[in-house]
N, CA, C and O of each residue as an XYZ file, in Angstrom:
368
protein
N    -194.219   -104.549     97.447
C    -194.700   -105.917     97.565
C    -193.337   -106.807     97.485
O    -193.157   -107.698     98.316
N    -192.508   -106.577     96.596
C    -191.309   -107.405     96.414
C    -190.326   -107.252     97.530
O    -189.549   -108.178     97.760
N    -190.297   -106.129     98.260
C    -189.502   -105.874     99.447
C    -189.885   -106.884    100.467
O    -189.029   -107.539    101.062
N    -191.247   -107.028    100.693
C    -191.824   -107.754    101.706
C    -191.465   -109.392    101.378
O    -191.106   -110.163    102.268
N    -191.598   -109.724    100.179
C    -191.253   -110.956     99.805
C    -189.872   -111.411    100.078
O    -189.626   -112.518    100.557
N    -188.939   -110.497     99.749
C    -187.541   -110.628    100.079
C    -187.179   -110.731    101.563
O    -186.320   -111.484    102.021
N    -187.932   -109.891    102.247
C    -187.715   -110.000    103.666
C    -188.053   -111.336    104.261
O    -187.276   -111.926    105.011
N    -189.255   -111.812    103.902
C    -189.763   -113.047    104.278
C    -188.759   -114.212    103.845
O    -188.584   -115.154    104.619
N    -188.158   -114.163    102.727
C    -187.235   -115.199    102.390
C    -185.975   -115.096    103.222
O    -185.419   -116.118    103.625
N    -185.516   -113.898    103.485
C    -184.343   -113.872    104.262
C    -184.532   -114.367    105.734
O    -183.676   -114.949    106.400
N    -185.804   -114.037    106.130
C    -186.084   -114.591    107.497
C    -186.172   -116.027    107.548
O    -185.622   -116.626    108.472
N    -186.884   -116.717    106.542
C    -186.919   -118.044    106.492
C    -185.377   -118.677    106.384
O    -185.047   -119.660    107.047
N    -184.623   -118.103    105.616
C    -183.233   -118.655    105.619
C    -182.512   -118.402    106.856
O    -181.706   -119.266    107.201
N    -182.676   -117.266    107.658
C    -182.199   -117.131    109.000
C    -182.697   -118.209    109.822
O    -181.857   -118.820    110.483
N    -183.878   -118.546    109.899
C    -184.548   -119.574    110.714
C    -183.846   -120.967    110.393
O    -183.472   -121.744    111.272
N    -183.723   -121.168    109.123
C    -183.136   -122.443    108.593
C    -181.732   -122.619    109.027
O    -181.279   -123.725    109.321
N    -180.973   -121.408    109.071
C    -179.538   -121.384    109.498
C    -179.459   -121.919    110.928
O    -178.529   -122.661    111.245
N    -180.427   -121.558    111.820
C    -180.366   -121.981    113.278
C    -180.669   -123.436    113.304
O    -180.205   -124.136    114.204
N    -181.478   -123.968    112.299
C    -181.723   -125.358    112.305
C    -180.645   -126.138    111.832
O    -180.640   -127.333    112.124
N    -179.686   -125.641    111.116
C    -178.597   -126.478    110.492
C    -177.276   -126.236    111.369
O    -176.326   -127.012    111.272
N    -177.253   -125.139    112.220
C    -175.969   -124.926    112.866
C    -176.197   -125.057    114.289
O    -177.304   -124.902    114.806
N    -175.121   -125.349    114.927
C    -175.097   -125.510    116.416
C    -174.987   -124.146    117.086
O    -173.951   -123.496    116.951
N    -175.993   -123.692    117.791
C    -176.081   -122.309    118.335
C    -175.804   -122.360    119.837
O    -175.757   -121.312    120.481
N    -175.603   -123.665    120.464
C    -175.470   -123.664    121.772
C    -174.371   -122.980    122.360
O    -174.424   -122.591    123.526
N    -173.121   -122.763    121.443
C    -171.998   -121.937    121.780
C    -172.409   -120.478    122.008
O    -171.661   -119.813    122.725
N    -173.490   -119.896    121.497
C    -173.863   -118.540    121.640
C    -174.404   -118.375    123.046
O    -174.405   -117.234    123.507
N    -174.862   -119.372    123.781
C    -175.481   -119.141    125.098
C    -174.519   -119.173    126.195
O    -173.772   -120.141    126.339
N    -174.496   -118.054    127.061
C    -173.558   -118.077    128.159
C    -174.434   -118.410    129.382
O    -175.228   -117.574    129.813
N    -174.311   -119.496    129.884
C    -175.013   -120.111    131.044
C    -174.664   -119.339    132.406
O    -175.378   -119.400    133.407
N    -173.547   -118.651    132.320
C    -173.215   -117.877    133.592
C    -174.021   -116.491    133.658
O    -174.058   -115.824    134.692
N    -174.588   -116.156    132.610
C    -175.255   -114.784    132.546
C    -176.565   -115.128    131.876
O    -176.696   -114.914    130.670
N    -177.610   -115.688    132.646
C    -178.936   -115.759    132.046
C    -179.629   -114.492    131.531
O    -179.492   -113.445    132.163
N    -180.250   -114.531    130.591
C    -180.987   -113.306    130.094
C    -182.319   -113.058    130.713
O    -183.096   -113.994    130.900
N    -182.618   -111.800    131.045
C    -183.949   -111.551    131.493
C    -184.752   -110.854    130.451
O    -184.217   -110.531    129.389
N    -186.010   -110.602    130.695
C    -186.880   -109.955    129.777
C    -186.375   -108.550    129.411
O    -186.516   -108.117    128.268
N    -185.811   -107.869    130.349
C    -185.320   -106.532    129.962
C    -184.184   -106.462    128.938
O    -184.007   -105.529    128.155
N    -183.341   -107.707    129.054
C    -182.235   -107.701    128.083
C    -182.776   -107.893    126.625
O    -182.094   -107.588    125.647
N    -183.979   -108.390    126.535
C    -184.596   -108.613    125.209
C    -185.508   -107.497    124.793
O    -186.154   -107.551    123.746
N    -185.554   -106.480    125.629
C    -186.385   -105.309    125.316
C    -187.744   -105.473    125.724
O    -188.608   -104.696    125.317
N    -188.023   -106.479    126.545
C    -189.497   -106.808    126.861
C    -189.697   -106.282    128.364
O    -188.750   -106.088    129.126
N    -190.908   -106.095    128.665
C    -191.325   -105.836    130.046
C    -192.705   -106.232    130.262
O    -193.585   -105.934    129.455
N    -192.942   -106.948    131.409
C    -194.299   -107.377    131.885
C    -195.039   -106.253    132.410
O    -194.468   -105.452    133.150
N    -196.449   -106.094    132.049
C    -197.115   -105.030    132.642
C    -197.281   -105.094    134.131
O    -197.475   -106.172    134.692
N    -197.206   -103.901    134.810
C    -197.320   -103.906    136.294
C    -198.465   -104.672    136.833
O    -198.339   -105.449    137.779
N    -199.740   -104.416    136.139
C    -200.919   -105.041    136.618
C    -201.492   -105.746    135.434
O    -201.729   -105.096    134.416
N    -201.734   -107.032    135.489
C    -202.298   -107.644    134.212
C    -203.655   -106.992    133.812
O    -204.467   -106.520    134.608
N    -203.777   -107.038    132.456
C    -205.037   -106.260    131.919
C    -206.341   -107.062    132.323
O    -207.428   -106.492    132.413
N    -206.186   -108.335    132.547
C    -207.373   -109.112    132.973
C    -206.963   -109.962    134.209
O    -205.786   -110.250    134.427
N    -207.944   -110.330    134.969
C    -207.711   -111.207    136.012
C    -208.728   -112.315    136.075
O    -209.895   -112.117    135.736
N    -208.310   -113.435    136.490
C    -209.203   -114.582    136.664
C    -209.947   -114.528    137.923
O    -209.396   -114.334    139.007
N    -211.289   -114.713    137.757
C    -212.018   -114.882    138.991
C    -213.031   -116.008    138.868
O    -213.398   -116.449    137.779
N    -213.455   -116.441    140.025
C    -214.286   -117.616    140.032
C    -215.520   -117.269    140.765
O    -215.425   -116.740    141.873
N    -216.668   -117.524    140.239
C    -217.957   -117.220    141.024
C    -218.883   -118.483    140.709
O    -218.924   -119.070    139.628
N    -219.552   -118.761    141.751
C    -220.587   -119.707    141.598
C    -221.858   -119.159    141.223
O    -222.302   -118.189    141.837
N    -222.511   -119.704    140.239
C    -223.784   -119.379    139.680
C    -224.837   -120.461    139.804
O    -224.510   -121.645    139.720
N    -226.030   -120.106    139.992
C    -227.006   -121.203    139.977
C    -226.961   -121.800    138.620
O    -226.776   -121.064    137.650
N    -227.122   -123.131    138.473
C    -227.112   -123.814    137.179
C    -228.111   -123.337    136.203
O    -227.849   -123.187    135.010
N    -229.371   -123.078    136.785
C    -230.345   -122.448    135.861
C    -230.050   -121.121    135.315
O    -230.407   -120.835    134.172
N    -229.461   -120.346    136.014
C    -229.066   -118.956    135.616
C    -227.907   -119.012    134.566
O    -227.902   -118.278    133.578
N    -226.949   -119.902    134.829
C    -225.920   -120.144    133.926
C    -226.295   -120.789    132.555
O    -225.665   -120.468    131.547
N    -227.257   -121.645    132.507
C    -227.833   -122.268    131.358
C    -228.665   -121.169    130.562
O    -228.684   -121.175    129.331
N    -229.327   -120.260    131.293
C    -230.041   -119.134    130.680
C    -229.074   -118.301    129.963
O    -229.273   -117.965    128.796
N    -227.952   -117.929    130.675
C    -226.966   -116.908    130.045
C    -226.332   -117.697    128.787
O    -226.222   -117.124    127.703
N    -225.912   -119.064    128.978
C    -225.405   -119.666    127.792
C    -226.238   -119.725    126.679
O    -225.724   -119.603    125.567
N    -227.673   -119.923    126.811
C    -228.709   -119.934    125.811
C    -228.783   -118.612    125.080
O    -228.792   -118.516    123.853
N    -228.840   -117.527    125.993
C    -228.944   -116.137    125.480
C    -227.628   -115.803    124.662
O    -227.710   -115.272    123.555
N    -226.521   -116.101    125.189
C    -225.274   -115.833    124.350
C    -225.175   -116.705    123.042
O    -224.707   -116.220    122.013
N    -225.621   -117.987    123.104
C    -225.662   -118.790    121.901
C    -226.537   -118.283    120.842
O    -226.209   -118.311    119.656
N    -227.741   -117.781    121.304
C    -228.631   -117.212    120.316
C    -228.075   -115.924    119.551
O    -228.492   -115.570    118.448
N    -227.129   -115.302    120.243
C    -226.592   -114.150    119.595
C    -225.173   -114.371    119.084
O    -224.504   -113.415    118.690
N    -224.690   -115.660    119.085
C    -223.375   -116.172    118.630
C    -222.315   -115.288    119.235
O    -221.485   -114.688    118.552
N    -222.388   -115.234    120.678
C    -221.530   -114.603    121.500
C    -220.950   -115.626    122.547
O    -221.692   -116.416    123.130
N    -219.677   -115.579    122.748
C    -219.125   -116.545    123.910
C    -219.842   -116.097    125.277
O    -219.985   -114.906    125.552
N    -220.275   -117.120    126.101
C    -221.104   -116.716    127.277
C    -220.149   -115.890    128.166
O    -220.640   -114.953    128.796
N    -218.909   -116.135    128.269
C    -218.232   -115.356    129.221
C    -218.067   -113.864    128.790
O    -218.025   -112.968    129.633
N    -217.977   -113.635    127.498
C    -217.850   -112.255    126.983
C    -219.334   -111.674    127.293
O    -219.402   -110.469    127.534
N    -220.429   -112.379    127.303
C    -221.686   -111.705    127.449
C    -221.726   -111.410    129.000
O    -222.267   -110.358    129.342
N    -221.263   -112.147    129.858
C    -221.252   -112.019    131.346
C    -220.503   -110.649    131.555
O    -221.008   -109.728    132.197
N    -219.215   -110.582    130.943
C    -218.480   -109.248    131.167
C    -219.337   -108.103    130.623
O    -219.367   -107.069    131.290
N    -220.049   -108.173    129.465
C    -220.820   -107.107    128.868
C    -221.918   -106.678    129.852
O    -222.095   -105.504    130.178
N    -222.693   -107.789    130.333
C    -223.830   -107.460    131.227
C    -223.350   -106.806    132.544
O    -223.954   -105.867    133.063
N    -222.211   -107.368    133.060
C    -221.697   -106.710    134.244
C    -221.264   -105.222    134.054
O    -221.521   -104.427    134.958
N    -220.682   -104.844    133.031
C    -220.179   -103.537    132.592
C    -221.423   -102.691    132.426
O    -221.495   -101.575    132.940
N    -222.439   -103.238    131.685
C    -223.622   -102.334    131.394
C    -224.329   -102.123    132.809
O    -224.699   -100.985    133.099
N    -224.499   -103.021    133.570
C    -225.117   -102.810    134.844
C    -224.509   -101.979    135.746
O    -225.186   -101.218    136.436
N    -223.303   -102.030    135.826
C    -222.334   -101.081    136.639
C    -222.495    -99.641    136.103
O    -222.664    -98.732    136.915
N    -222.451    -99.393    134.812
C    -222.546    -98.159    134.134
C    -223.906    -97.495    134.533
O    -223.965    -96.348    134.977
N    -224.963    -98.279    134.347
C    -226.392    -97.782    134.715
C    -226.391    -97.451    136.182
O    -226.961    -96.410    136.508
N    -225.853    -98.159    137.073
C    -225.891    -97.873    138.307
C    -225.009    -96.584    138.843
O    -225.277    -95.939    139.857
N    -224.000    -96.367    138.029
C    -223.113    -95.194    138.331
C    -223.889    -93.861    137.870
O    -223.830    -92.821    138.525
N    -224.590    -93.991    136.731
C    -225.308    -92.684    136.286
C    -226.522    -92.322    137.180
O    -226.877    -91.156    137.349
N    -227.169    -93.447    137.772
C    -228.334    -93.097    138.520
C    -228.067    -92.538    139.825
O    -228.998    -92.201    140.555
């Protein structure tokens, strides 16, 4: 536990150092960094995609009420219902 507390304090000190020292000289504007330079990479395909569908107001209200009664976000419920329906149709 003590090692973690010490690491946290050193991290706070490191952050405070950046607050009190000018670090602009560390930036080379001639060579901008990319995500790869930082060891990061974006996924090839995003794990989720935004879609827009039009639903009849009455149906959407029913879905929202059903979700609310179960304390579940209505969009999560829609995803669950779609996945269950697709699974049933594949098996049949």
